[in-house]
C-alpha positions in Angstrom: -12.0 -10.4 57.1 -15.3 -11.7 55.6 -16.0 -8.6 53.6 -12.4 -8.6 52.4 -12.6 -12.2 51.4 -15.9 -11.6 49.5 -14.3 -8.6 47.7 -11.3 -10.6 46.7 -13.5 -13.5 45.5 -15.7 -11.1 43.5 -12.6 -9.5 42.0 -11.2 -12.9 41.0 -14.5 -13.9 39.4 -14.7 -10.6 37.5 -11.1 -11.0 36.4 -11.7 -14.6 35.3 -14.8 -13.5 33.4 -12.9 -10.8 31.6 -10.1 -13.2 30.7 -12.6 -15.7 29.4 -14.3 -13.1 27.3 -11.0 -11.9 25.8 -10.2 -15.5 24.7 -13.0 -15.5 22.2 -12.7 -13.8 18.8 -15.9 -13.3 16.9 -17.0 -11.4 13.8 -19.2 -11.3 10.8 -18.3 -11.8 7.1 -20.5 -9.6 4.8 -20.7 -9.8 1.1 -20.2 -6.2 -0.1 -21.6 -6.9 -3.5 -25.0 -8.1 -2.2 -24.9 -6.5 1.3 -25.9 -9.9 2.7 -24.1 -12.3 5.0 -21.4 -14.4 3.3 -22.8 -17.7 4.5 -20.5 -20.7 4.1 -17.3 -18.7 3.4 -14.1 -20.2 4.8 -12.7 -18.1 7.7 -9.1 -18.7 8.8 -7.4 -17.5 12.0 -3.8 -16.6 11.6 -1.5 -16.1 14.6 0.9 -13.3 13.8 2.8 -13.7 17.1 4.2 -17.0 15.7 4.9 -15.8 12.2 2.1 -16.7 9.9 0.8 -19.8 11.7 -2.8 -20.9 10.8 -4.3 -21.4 14.2 -7.8 -22.5 13.3 -10.3 -22.6 10.5 -14.1 -22.5 10.3 -17.0 -21.5 8.1 -19.3 -18.5 8.4 -22.8 -19.5 9.5 -26.1 -18.6 7.8 -25.8 -15.1 9.4 -22.2 -14.7 8.2 -20.9 -15.1 11.8 -17.8 -16.9 13.0 -16.1 -17.6 16.3 -12.6 -18.7 17.4 -11.4 -19.6 20.8 -8.0 -18.0 21.4 -5.3 -19.9 23.3 -2.0 -18.9 24.7 -0.8 -15.4 25.5 -2.6 -12.4 24.0 -1.2 -11.4 20.6 -2.1 -10.0 17.2 -4.2 -12.2 14.9 -5.3 -11.9 11.3 -8.7 -13.0 10.0 -8.7 -14.3 6.4 -12.1 -14.8 4.7 -12.0 -16.7 1.4 -14.8 -15.8 -1.0 -15.0 -17.3 -4.5 -11.3 -18.0 -4.4 -10.1 -14.5 -3.4 -8.7 -13.7 0.1 -9.9 -10.8 2.2 -8.2 -9.8 5.5 -9.0 -8.0 8.8 -6.5 -7.5 11.6 -7.4 -8.3 15.2 -4.8 -6.6 17.6 -4.3 -7.9 21.1 -7.3 -7.2 23.3 -9.7 -6.9 20.4 -12.4 -9.6 20.4 -14.4 -8.6 17.3 -13.2 -8.5 13.7 -15.6 -8.1 10.8 -14.6 -8.9 7.2 -16.1 -7.7 4.0 -15.8 -9.7 0.8 -17.0 -9.2 -2.8 -18.3 -11.4 -5.6 -15.8 -12.1 -8.4 -16.2 -11.3 -12.0 -13.8 -12.1 -14.9 -14.3 -8.5 -16.2 -15.2 -5.3 -14.5 -16.0 -2.3 -16.7 -15.3 0.3 -14.1 -11.5 -0.1 -14.0 -9.2 2.9 -14.6 -5.5 3.7 -14.1 -5.0 6.6 -11.8 -1.3 6.7 -12.4 1.2 5.1 -14.7 4.7 6.1 -13.5 8.0 5.1 -15.2 11.2 5.8 -13.5 14.7 5.4 -15.1 18.3 5.6 -14.2 21.3 4.4 -16.1 25.0 3.6 -16.1 27.3 2.9 -19.0 25.8 -0.5 -19.8 22.4 -0.9 -18.1 19.2 1.1 -18.0 17.2 0.4 -14.8 13.4 0.9 -15.0 10.6 0.8 -12.5 7.0 1.0 -13.7 4.3 1.6 -11.2 0.5 1.3 -11.9 -2.2 2.5 -9.6 -5.5 0.9 -10.7 -8.9 2.0 -9.5 -11.9 -0.3 -9.3 -15.1 1.7 -8.8 -17.6 -1.0 -9.8 -21.1 -0.6 -8.6 -22.2 -2.9 -7.1 -18.7 -3.5 -6.0 -17.0 -6.6 -7.5 -13.5 -8.0 -7.6 -12.1 -8.7 -11.1 -10.0 -11.8 -11.4 -8.9 -13.8 -14.4 -5.7 -15.5 -15.7 -4.3 -12.3 -17.2 -6.0 -9.8 -14.9 -3.8 -6.8 -15.5 -1.7 -6.4 -18.6 1.0 -4.0 -19.7 4.0 -3.6 -22.1 7.7 -3.4 -21.3 10.4 -2.2 -23.7 11.9 -4.8 -26.1 14.7 -6.7 -24.4 13.6 -5.9 -20.9 14.6 -8.4 -18.2 12.0 -8.5 -15.5 13.2 -8.4 -11.9 11.1 -7.9 -8.8 7.3 -7.6 -9.2 5.0 -6.6 -6.4 1.3 -6.1 -6.0 -0.7 -4.3 -3.3 -4.3 -4.8 -2.5 -6.6 -1.9 -1.4 -5.6 -1.1 2.3 -3.2 -4.0 2.1 0.5 -4.7 2.1 2.9 -5.2 -0.9 3.4 -8.9 -1.8 5.5 -10.6 -4.5 3.7 -11.3 -7.8 4.6 -12.7 -11.2 4.6 -10.9 -14.6 3.7 -13.6 -17.1 4.7 -13.1 -20.8 1.7 -13.1 -23.2 1.4 -14.2 -26.8 2.0 -10.6 -28.0 5.7 -9.8 -27.8 6.8 -7.7 -24.8 3.3 -7.9 -23.3 2.9 -9.2 -19.7 0.1 -10.0 -17.4 -0.3 -10.2 -13.6 -2.9 -12.6 -12.2 -3.7 -10.6 -9.0 -7.3 -9.8 -7.8 -8.4 -6.2 -8.6 -10.6 -5.7 -5.5 -12.8 -2.6 -5.1 -10.7 0.4 -4.3 -7.1 1.0 -5.5 -4.6 -1.7 -6.3 -0.9 -1.0 -7.1 1.5 -3.0 -9.3 5.2 -2.3 -9.4 7.6 -3.9 -12.0 11.3 -3.5 -11.9 13.3 -4.4 -15.0 16.7 -3.8 -16.7 17.7 -3.1 -20.3 21.0 -3.2 -22.1 22.0 0.4 -22.7 24.5 2.0 -25.0 23.8 5.6 -24.0 20.6 6.0 -26.1 17.3 4.2 -26.3 13.8 4.6 -27.7 10.8 3.6 -25.4 7.1 3.4 -26.1 4.9 2.8 -23.0 2.0 1.5 -25.1 -0.7 2.2 -22.5 -3.4 -0.5 -22.5 -5.8 1.5 -20.2 -7.0 5.0 -19.9 -4.8 6.8 -17.3 -5.2 10.1 -15.5 -1.5 10.6 -15.5 1.5 9.0 -17.2 4.7 10.2 -15.5 8.3 9.8 -16.6 11.0 10.4 -14.0 14.8 10.4 -14.7 18.0 12.1 -13.5 18.7 15.6 -14.8 21.9 14.3 -16.2 19.9 12.3 -18.8 18.1 13.8 -21.8 14.5 13.2 -22.6 13.0 13.8 -26.0 9.3 13.2 -26.8 8.5 11.6 -30.1 6.4 13.4 -32.7 2.8 13.6 -31.5 3.7 12.8 -27.9 2.2 15.2 -25.4 4.4 15.7 -22.2 4.7 18.6 -19.8 7.9 19.2 -17.9 7.7 19.6 -14.2 10.0 20.0 -11.2 10.2 18.1 -8.0 11.0 20.5 -5.1 12.4 17.6 -3.0 14.9 16.4 -5.6 16.9 18.9 -7.5 18.7 16.2 -9.5 15.5 14.8 -11.2 13.4 15.8 -14.1 9.8 14.9 -14.6 7.7 14.7 -17.8 3.9 14.2 -17.4 1.1 13.3 -19.9 -2.4 13.7 -18.7 -5.7 12.0 -19.6 -3.9 9.3 -21.5 -6.0 7.1 -23.8 -5.5 3.4 -24.5 -3.0 2.9 -27.4 -2.1 6.6 -27.4 1.3 7.3 -29.0 3.6 8.4 -26.2 7.0 7.3 -27.4 10.2 9.1 -26.3 13.9 8.7 -26.3 16.5 8.8 -23.5 20.1 9.7 -23.7 23.0 9.8 -21.2 23.5 8.3 -17.8 22.8 9.2 -14.2 21.2 8.0 -11.0 18.5 9.5 -8.7 19.6 10.0 -5.2 17.1 8.9 -2.5 15.6 11.9 -0.8 14.9 11.7 3.0 11.3 12.7 2.3 10.8 9.7 0.1 11.3 7.4 3.1 9.6 9.5 5.7 7.8 7.7 8.4 4.3 6.7 7.5 2.9 7.5 10.9 4.4 10.9 11.1 4.7 11.7 7.4 2.7 14.9 7.6 4.6 16.1 10.6 8.2 15.0 9.7 8.4 14.9 5.9 10.0 18.3 5.7 12.6 17.3 8.3 13.6 14.3 6.2 13.3 11.6 8.9 12.8 7.9 8.3 11.7 6.5 11.7 9.7 3.5 10.6 11.2 0.0 10.6 10.3 -2.6 8.0 9.9 -0.2 5.1 10.0 -1.5 1.5 8.0 -4.1 -0.3 7.8 -7.8 0.4 5.3 -8.3 3.2 4.1 -12.0 3.3 0.4 -11.2 2.8 -1.8 -8.5 1.6 -3.2 -7.7 5.0 -4.6 -4.3 6.0 -2.4 -1.2 6.5 -3.4 1.4 9.0 -1.5 4.4 7.6 -2.9 4.6 4.1 -4.2 8.1 4.7 -0.7 9.4 5.3 0.8 7.8 2.2 -0.8 9.9 -0.5 0.6 13.4 -0.6 -1.1 15.3 -3.5 1.0 15.4 -6.7 3.6 18.0 -6.6 5.5 18.2 -9.8 7.5 15.0 -9.7 5.7 14.8 -6.5 4.7 11.6 -7.6 6.8 9.7 -5.1 4.7 7.1 -3.2 5.8 7.0 0.4 5.5 3.4 1.3 5.4 2.9 5.0 5.6 0.1 7.4 3.1 -2.5 7.2 0.5 -1.6 9.8 -3.0 -2.4 10.6 -6.3 -0.6 10.3 -10.0 -1.0 10.8 -11.6 1.7 8.7 -9.0 4.1 7.4 -8.5 4.1 3.6 -5.8 5.2 1.2 -2.8 3.6 -0.5 1.0 3.9 -1.1 3.8 2.2 -2.9 7.5 2.6 -3.0 10.3 0.5 -4.5 12.5 -1.7 -2.3 15.7 -0.6 -3.9 14.6 2.7 -5.5 11.9 5.0 -4.1 9.0 4.8 -6.5 7.3 7.9 -7.9 3.6 8.4 -7.0 1.1 10.3 -9.1 -2.1 10.6 -7.2 -3.6 11.6 -3.9 -6.0 9.4 -2.0 -8.8 11.4 -3.5 -10.0 11.4 -7.1 -9.7 15.1 -7.7 -5.9 15.3 -7.5 -4.2 16.4 -10.7 -0.6 16.7 -11.8 0.5 20.3 -11.6 3.7 22.4 -11.1 5.2 22.2 -7.7 4.6 25.8 -6.9 0.9 25.3 -7.2 0.5 22.0 -5.4 -0.2 21.5 -1.7 -2.1 18.9 0.3 -5.6 19.9 1.2 -5.8 21.5 4.6 -7.9 20.3 7.4 -8.6 21.5 10.9 -5.6 21.0 13.2 -7.7 19.2 15.8 -9.0 16.7 13.2 -5.4 16.1 12.0 -4.2 15.5 15.5 -7.0 13.0 16.2 -6.3 11.0 13.0 -2.6 11.1 13.7 -3.1 9.8 17.2 -5.0 6.9 15.9 -2.4 6.2 13.3 0.4 6.4 15.9 -1.4 3.9 18.0 -1.5 1.4 15.2 2.1 2.1 14.3 3.2 1.4 17.8 1.2 -1.8 17.8 2.9 -2.9 14.6 6.3 -2.0 15.9 5.8 -4.3 18.8 4.6 -7.1 16.5 7.7 -6.7 14.3 10.0 -6.7 17.4 8.3 -9.9 18.7 8.6 -11.6 15.4 12.3 -10.7 15.1 11.8 -8.6 12.0 13.8 -5.7 13.3 16.9 -5.4 15.5 16.8 -4.0 19.0 18.7 -0.9 17.8 16.1 -0.3 15.0 13.3 -0.9 17.5 14.7 1.7 20.0 15.2 4.3 17.2 11.7 3.9 15.8 10.1 3.8 19.3 11.9 7.1 20.2 10.8 8.8 17.1 7.2 7.7 17.5 7.2 8.8 21.1 8.4 12.2 20.0 5.7 12.5 17.4 3.1 11.3 19.8 4.1 14.0 22.3 3.7 16.8 19.7 0.4 15.4 18.6 -0.9 15.3 22.2 0.2 18.9 22.7 -1.8 20.0 19.7 -4.7 18.0 20.9 -4.5 19.8 24.2 
């Protein structure tokens, strides 16, 4: 009995010690521009289990370190570090007691900005032309800096355009609502959203009065690797004199046509006219599950809840790597996934809330627009794919539980998504074996 009592006591002490350790969340805030501790930066603890409650706030010490005591039941938290007025985030899933955050110095102008893709998508009925314009902006500054000013990213819309929903997505983050502010120059707009190192996306939805024919000039303000026009095949596209577009075909959508101009220069003449009406039907592959995109895209299955734009914050997303299929003809459809968490995986994706948005790049810098017959994602070793997929599935399952607890999805949606993830996980484990 004495030995049994001692064993029980030791087990209780050990359990208490583990519980105590799990209730402390620590980390380091590092300035990625200087590679030094971000001493004095404000660090905020956000409790995701209760929505977006700010649970605590502190400041990074001289070594860039911070510490929070966690109370209540274990749950997901978000760490927000504020550096020179810009927010940076890092997720802390249940059971994780360390979360490091990297921040960057802010500059009003960063020279190393480029547009990887400028995608315009149209569909029309008898009286209205619906447009979606997507920009993928790359910040490759060295040393890395965040660009931020009152008119941080500018663009033109056609005359008479009525701006609807506008969204922005930070590198490795989630889509959030943004504002397109009219500028002094007619039909010119600006979005005051930080351009952090990496890739940032902007999506602008708008409508135009339409009588069956219209002339449009994109008026690019930045150099762009690809400018892509997507519209139904029932509509007619005609490039203006001097415009350089190449016709391509999307293998996943037989009812669309795609026109692509490559290596676009600022101010380049790329006017075109549209005639006719038509809509683009949503392809199952456009809403494929982010966690299982590479496995299930051909099967046309959308198993992930919470898709679409509109997450409350630009917090990290774990499935970036799966959201950038290399350009395949129209192939420029950004598969936006659920909003999930990551520690170190990189990549980006965007899709419209109402209409699936075209994409025009892969996560790498060497992807180029090319005919569908010649395009294919780069192959990697099956074992490596399985390992990465397993990590992504783990994060996706975690996010699914978070959304269920927050009431963002219905029980039926939860069960459907959980079953799909379980099936994908089983296949991945078999390959791993």
